[in-house]
Every structure is written in structure tokens, then in C-alpha cells.
C-alpha positions in Angstrom: -126.9 -3.2 30.0 -126.2 0.5 29.9 -124.1 0.4 32.8 -122.0 -2.3 31.1 -121.8 -0.9 28.2 -120.0 2.6 29.8 -117.5 0.8 31.9 -116.7 -1.3 28.8 -115.8 2.2 27.0 -114.1 3.5 29.5 -111.9 0.5 30.0 -111.1 0.3 26.1 -110.4 3.7 26.1 -108.0 3.5 29.0 -106.4 0.7 27.6 -105.6 2.8 24.3 -104.2 5.7 26.3 -101.9 3.2 28.1 -101.0 1.8 24.9 -100.1 5.3 23.3 -98.1 6.4 26.5 -96.1 3.1 26.2 -95.4 3.9 22.4 -93.8 7.4 23.1 -90.0 7.7 22.9 -88.1 8.3 25.8 -86.3 12.0 26.1 -82.8 11.8 24.9 -80.3 13.9 26.8 -78.4 17.1 25.0 -74.5 15.5 24.2 -71.9 17.8 23.7 -70.9 16.0 20.8 -72.2 16.9 17.5 -74.0 13.9 16.1 -74.9 13.4 12.5 -78.2 14.2 11.7 -81.1 11.8 11.6 -82.2 11.1 8.2 -86.2 12.0 8.1 -88.1 8.5 7.4 -89.5 7.6 4.7 -87.0 10.3 2.2 -86.6 9.0 -1.4 -83.3 8.8 -2.5 -84.1 11.8 -4.6 -84.2 13.9 -2.0 -81.3 12.8 -0.4 -79.3 14.0 -3.7 -80.8 16.9 -3.8 -80.2 17.9 -0.1 -77.4 20.3 0.2 -74.1 19.2 2.1 -72.0 21.8 4.5 -68.5 22.3 4.5 -67.8 19.0 7.2 -70.0 16.6 4.3 -73.1 17.1 6.5 -77.0 17.8 5.3 -77.8 21.0 5.8 -81.1 22.2 7.3 -84.1 22.3 5.2 -85.8 25.6 4.4 -87.4 26.9 7.1 -85.5 24.7 9.8 -82.2 25.9 11.9 -79.6 24.2 11.6 -78.2 23.1 15.0 -75.2 25.0 16.4 -71.6 23.4 16.8 -71.0 22.8 20.4 -68.5 25.3 22.2 -65.3 24.1 23.2 -63.5 25.5 25.6 -60.4 27.5 24.9 -56.9 26.2 26.3 -55.4 28.6 29.1 -53.0 30.7 27.2 -49.7 30.3 28.5 -48.2 33.3 29.7 -44.8 33.9 26.9 -41.3 35.3 28.9 -39.4 37.6 26.6 -35.8 36.4 26.7 -33.4 38.2 28.7 -31.2 40.6 27.6 -27.8 39.5 25.9 -24.8 40.2 27.9 -22.5 42.5 25.4 -19.8 41.3 24.3 -16.5 42.6 25.5 -14.6 44.9 23.3 -10.6 43.8 23.2 -9.1 46.8 22.3 -5.8 46.2 20.3 -2.7 46.4 21.3 -1.3 49.8 20.7 2.2 49.6 18.8 5.4 50.5 20.8 6.5 53.7 20.5 10.0 54.3 19.2 12.3 57.1 20.8 12.8 60.6 19.3 15.6 60.1 16.4 17.0 63.4 17.8 18.5 61.7 20.8 21.5 60.3 21.4 22.0 56.6 21.3 22.8 56.6 24.9 19.6 58.5 25.7 17.4 56.2 23.8 18.8 53.2 25.7 16.4 54.4 28.3 13.5 54.9 26.6 11.7 51.4 27.5 12.1 52.9 31.2 9.8 55.9 30.5 6.1 55.3 31.5 4.3 55.9 28.1 2.2 59.0 29.2 5.8 60.5 29.4 6.9 59.1 26.2 3.2 60.0 24.5 4.2 63.5 25.6 7.5 63.6 24.6 6.9 62.5 21.0 4.0 65.3 20.6 6.8 67.9 21.2 9.0 66.2 18.8 6.6 66.4 16.5 5.6 70.0 16.7 8.9 71.3 16.7 9.7 69.0 13.4 6.5 70.8 11.9 7.5 73.9 13.3 11.3 73.8 11.3 9.7 72.4 8.5 7.5 75.7 7.9 10.4 78.0 9.0 12.6 76.2 6.3 11.9 78.5 3.7 12.6 81.7 5.7 15.8 80.4 7.1 17.0 79.1 3.4 16.3 82.9 2.5 18.0 84.3 5.4 21.3 82.5 4.5 21.1 83.2 1.1 21.0 87.1 2.2 23.4 86.5 4.6 25.9 84.9 2.1 25.0 87.4 -0.3 25.5 90.6 2.2 28.6 89.1 4.1 31.6 90.2 1.9 30.2 93.9 2.2 29.4 94.2 5.8 32.6 96.3 6.6 31.2 99.0 4.0 27.8 99.4 5.8 29.5 99.4 9.5 31.7 102.7 7.8 28.9 104.1 6.7 27.4 103.9 10.3 24.3 101.4 9.4 23.9 97.6 9.4 23.6 95.4 6.7 19.1 95.5 6.5 19.5 99.7 6.9 22.6 99.5 4.2 20.4 97.2 1.6 17.0 99.1 2.5 19.1 102.5 1.3 20.5 100.9 -1.5 16.9 100.0 -2.7 15.4 103.5 -2.5 18.7 104.7 -4.4 17.5 102.4 -7.1 14.2 102.8 -7.1 14.7 107.2 -7.4 17.0 106.7 -10.1 14.7 104.1 -11.9 11.2 106.1 -11.1 12.4 109.3 -10.2 12.5 113.0 -11.2 14.6 114.4 -13.5 16.0 117.2 -10.4 15.8 113.9 -7.9 17.9 112.0 -10.1 20.6 114.6 -10.7 20.3 115.4 -6.9 21.5 111.8 -6.0 23.9 111.5 -8.8 25.3 114.9 -7.4 25.8 113.6 -3.9 27.2 110.4 -5.0 30.0 112.4 -6.9 30.8 114.2 -3.7 30.4 111.4 -1.2 32.8 108.8 -3.0 35.0 111.6 -4.6 34.6 110.9 -8.3 36.6 113.2 -10.7 34.7 115.3 -12.4 37.1 115.7 -15.6 37.0 112.1 -16.3 33.5 111.7 -15.7 33.0 114.5 -18.3 35.6 113.0 -20.7 33.7 109.4 -20.5 30.4 111.5 -20.8 31.5 113.3 -24.0 33.3 110.3 -25.4 32.3 107.4 -27.6 32.4 104.1 -26.2 34.6 102.3 -28.2 33.2 98.8 -30.6 35.0 96.0 -29.4 36.6 94.2 -32.2 35.6 90.9 -33.9 37.3 87.7 -33.1 38.9 86.1 -36.4 37.8 82.9 -37.6 39.5 80.1 -35.8 38.6 76.4 -36.2 40.7 75.0 -33.8 38.8 77.2 -31.3 35.6 76.3 -32.4 36.7 72.3 -32.4 38.2 72.9 -28.8 34.3 74.7 -27.6 33.1 71.8 -29.3 35.0 69.4 -27.3 34.5 70.9 -24.1 30.8 71.1 -25.0 31.0 67.1 -25.3 33.2 66.3 -22.3 30.6 68.9 -20.2 27.4 66.6 -21.1 29.1 63.3 -20.3 30.2 64.9 -16.9 26.6 65.6 -16.2 25.3 62.0 -17.4 28.1 60.0 -15.5 27.0 62.4 -12.5 23.2 62.3 -12.9 23.9 58.2 -13.4 26.3 58.0 -10.2 23.6 59.9 -8.1 20.7 57.7 -9.3 22.9 54.3 -8.7 23.8 56.0 -5.1 20.2 56.4 -4.1 18.9 53.3 -5.2 22.0 51.7 -2.9 20.9 54.3 0.1 17.0 53.2 -0.3 17.9 49.7 -0.4 20.5 49.9 2.4 17.5 52.1 4.1 15.1 48.9 3.9 17.1 47.1 6.2 15.9 49.6 8.9 19.6 50.4 10.5 19.0 51.4 14.0 21.7 54.3 14.1 21.8 55.5 10.4 20.3 59.3 11.7 23.4 59.6 14.3 25.4 58.2 11.7 24.7 59.9 8.4 27.6 62.2 8.3 30.3 60.0 9.2 28.7 57.7 6.5 29.0 60.6 3.6 32.3 61.6 4.7 33.5 58.0 4.6 31.8 57.6 1.0 33.1 60.7 -0.5 37.0 60.1 0.6 36.7 56.9 -0.5 37.2 55.2 3.0 34.4 52.9 2.3 33.0 51.2 -0.6 29.5 50.9 0.0 26.7 52.0 2.4 26.9 48.7 4.9 31.1 49.2 4.8 30.4 53.2 5.7 27.9 52.3 8.6 29.8 49.5 9.7 33.1 51.6 10.1 30.8 54.9 11.1 29.6 52.8 14.2 33.0 52.8 15.8 34.2 56.2 14.6 31.5 58.0 16.5 31.4 58.0 20.6 28.0 57.5 21.3 27.3 54.9 18.8 30.1 52.9 19.8 29.8 53.1 23.8 26.4 51.7 23.5 27.1 49.0 20.9 30.4 47.7 23.7 27.6 48.4 26.6 25.6 45.9 25.0 28.3 43.3 24.0 28.9 43.3 27.7 25.8 42.9 28.8 25.6 40.1 26.5 28.8 38.3 27.8 27.5 38.8 31.4 24.6 37.3 30.8 26.1 34.0 29.2 29.1 33.8 31.7 25.9 33.8 34.5 24.0 30.6 32.3 27.4 29.1 32.0 27.9 29.0 36.0 24.8 28.1 36.8 25.1 25.1 34.2 28.4 24.0 35.5 27.0 24.3 39.3 24.3 21.9 38.1 26.6 18.9 36.9 27.1 16.4 39.6 31.0 15.4 40.4 31.8 12.6 39.2 35.1 10.3 40.0 37.7 10.2 37.1 39.2 7.2 36.3 43.3 7.6 37.1 46.0 7.4 33.8 46.0 3.9 32.3 48.8 1.8 33.9 50.6 -0.3 31.2 50.2 -3.5 31.5 52.9 -6.1 32.4 51.6 -8.6 29.5 50.4 -11.1 32.3 47.7 -11.4 35.5 50.7 -11.8 37.9 52.4 -8.4 36.5 49.1 -6.6 36.8 48.1 -7.8 40.2 51.7 -6.5 41.5 51.5 -3.0 39.8 48.1 -2.3 41.4 49.2 -3.5 44.7 52.4 -1.0 44.3 49.7 1.7 43.4 47.5 0.9 46.6 50.9 0.7 48.9 52.2 4.2 47.7 48.3 6.0 48.3 48.8 4.5 51.8 51.8 6.0 52.5 
């Protein structure tokens, strides 16, 4: 009996153990995706509302529980970014240099060959012309002063040569004598005057009479109303003439400016000729003077004739070429007078053909 009870107990224990093993859940494999946490069984609605949710709307873990770690997302490989190739520099197009004009100081015939001169030589010529013009401008005042000096001392050059000195030395001696008379000591002044009296043969008696006598007082002119009127008329005439002269100069300056605005090619070469034509009345204005001066100036007229000849020669060549390109075409003979009937016309045509054969 006892053995039967023991075996029955062991059978029941083995059955309960097998039942417990059948009830245990199977192990769940870990997934890469994060699933929604399973709500605990038996949790009330109030407890659910009291639980805190995270930023993604999922229930946060309870206090003391570890929150599930988010799955690691594999980072995509970074694409290698190559820097853009350097942009090619934009070629710089230099503006075309303006064509250099020939120097105005050259003669017209020489300026005709200016385009055949290389550009570097043109630049050097223009530089030298500019330096020369600047030097002449800077020395203009000195040349003007020397011109006035020569004009003042010209009449007395023979006297200086008779004294055995040149003009500059003679003027220097006069300036020194003036300085002695103005600022020298009395003895120096007396010596200078005595030297002048002896050198130039001044008569002592005449000088003594002149120094001891009284200078005659000029007589006061009598009052003359006609003389005063003539003076007034002369003053008015001078004022009117000056006004007319200034007005004419102003008008001439305006006309000259308008003429120069047309950029006449040979103006610098013909300036003097134009002035003479206008002053003598052979030209009525600047345009007329320019046209006539072109014919009178040999250099300018030669250039103009050469240009006309070249233009006429080119026109002749074009005409010959055009004429040679036209094919010859038979020309009809002169009209034959009709006899008035077909028979007469045929006889006339037969006679012409017979004459040509003969």
C-alpha cells in the first residue's frame, strides 16, 4: 500500500512539472526594430493616464526600470565632395588705341606719309614734339623780354659800338651811373658829372648860366570853348572806335571758334595766309579765306592735287573694269524706211543683203 502511494505521488509531481513547462512562454528573439512596450497586465486606466510619455509618444519606463535603448542606425557612407575646378580667367580685351595724328609742325607733304611710319616711331616723334613745345612755352617769357630789350636798345647800338662796348656792357654802364647819381656820396656824384662834362664836351658857360638862372614859367593857355569841344569830340570818337574794335574782335573770335570746330586739316599751315587775306579784304570770312589759302599755299595745293589725281585714277580703273565685264551685244542697224507694203520691205531687205555679200 505504501508503495502504491509513493508511486502515485511521484506520478502526480511529474505531471505538474510537465504542465508547468508547457505553460512557460518561448523566448523571443531580439529585433532590430523598437516595438511598442507591452502594457503591464492588470494596470488600471488611472495608472495608464498617470504614466509619463516620452517625446515620441511612447510610455516612459517606471521609476527603477531601465528604458529600452534605441536601436543603433548604421550611418550611411559620406560621399566625397570634390571642390569645383578653378574657373578660367576671362581674357582681358584691351581697347583699341586711338590713331595718332601727325605733328602739326610738319609740312602737309610730309604728313601724307605718317600712316606708313611704325607706331613705336610715331610715339617717339610725338614725345619729342611735346617736349619741344613745352620747352618753347617755358622760354616764351624770356624770348619776349629779349625781344623788347633788342627793340629798345636797337637805335643806340651804334653809340655803344663807338664807345667800344657791346649793348649789354653799355646798358650796364648806364645803370651803374644812375645808381651813383641816386645813392652815391657827394664827391662821387661830382666826379661822375665832371667826367661826363669833359667826355661829352658840355659848355661850362652855358651850364653855369643854366644853373644860375631861373627856369621860365610856362604861360597858362587862354580859355577856348572851341578847343574844349574839340577835345570832347575827340574823346567820344576814341571811345566809339575802341568799342567798335572790341566788338569786331569779339565777333571775329566767335567766327574763328565756329570755323575751328569743323577741324580743318590744314588750318595750322594756312593760318598766316588766311590772316593776310582777311586783313586785305580778299576774303569775306574764314571759310572763304581757307579755300583761297589752299590754292595759294604751294605745299597744301600740291597735296590736294595729288589726292585728286589718285582719286581720278582709281575712278578710271573702276570704270575700265566695269566696261570690260559687259559682254558685247549685237546692235541693230539703222531703221530702214518702209515702202508702205510687204513687197517693198522684202525688196529693200534683199538689196541690203546683196550689198553686204558684194
